[in-house]
N, C-alpha and C positions, 0 to 999 in steps of 0.2 A: 501516549502522547505523540507517539511518531506519526500517527494519522490525525489525532484531535486538532492539531494546531493547522495543518493544511486544510481540513475540513472547516475549522472556525473561519481561517482567512477567506475561504471559498464563499461562506454566507456573508460575510462583510463586504466582499467585492461585488456579490451579486445584488445585494440591496443597495449599493452605491451605484449600480450600472457600470462597473469597471471591469471591461472586458479583458484588458490587458491583466489585470490583478487576477482575475478569474482563470485566465490562461496559465499564469505563474503557478496558482494554486493546484489546478489540475495535474501540472507538471510535478510539483513537489508530491501531491498525493500518490502520482504513478512511481517516483523514485522511491517513497516510502513502501509502497506495495512489493517492489523489486527487492528491497532490503529485507522485508518480513518474509518474502517467499525463500530466500535462501536460508535463513535460519529455521523457517518451519520445516523444509525439506531435509534439515540436518538433524531433525529430532532423534532419530533412531541410531544413526551413526555417531553423532556428535564428534565430527572430525574439526569443525571451525573452532578457533580460539574463542573463549568467552571472556568477556570482563566482569569485575566484581568478584563475587563469591565462588564463580565457576559452576553454579549450576544452571542447567540448560531449561530456560522457561518453558519452550515449546515442548520439549519432551515430558515435562511434568503436566502441562496443560493437555496435551493431547493424550497421555496416558490416563488422567483423570476422567476424561470423557471417552475414553475406550477407542480413541481413532489413531494411536500411535502407528499402527500398520500402514495407514494412510498418509503418512506425512509427504511424501512425494506428491501424491495428488493434490494434497492441500497446498503445497509449495506452487504446484501448476495452477490451480485456482488463483492464488495472489498474482502470479504473472499474467493471468487473463485479466485481472482487475487493474494491473499495470498498463496493459495494451489498451483497455478501454479507455482509462484516464488519459493517455498520452494522444490517442484518436482524438476524444473531445478536446483537448487543449490545441490540436492543430486545426481543428474544424470549427472551432468557437467563432473564430473571427469572421469567417464565411457566413455563419449563422446569423451573427448579429448585424452584417451588412446587410442581409436579405430582410431584414425586419423593416 
């Protein structure tokens, strides 16, 4: 849900030609990717406090697909997605004006 809501908002704003809404959606998406990156990178060490039942979702997911040893790289991947989202959010008005 953390990424689904910003993506759905992005689609709605795109169909409505609302540049400022798309900008906000890309910002929210980038913010979500930052949050995801922190928890994904913590999968092996599990230092961060968890809400709910205390099970680390990312440790479970990465362990199931045999990628637990790559948790830091997966965290960096999400940071990269966040940076791309932020750059698009910044450059979007310039692109829309040029059209």
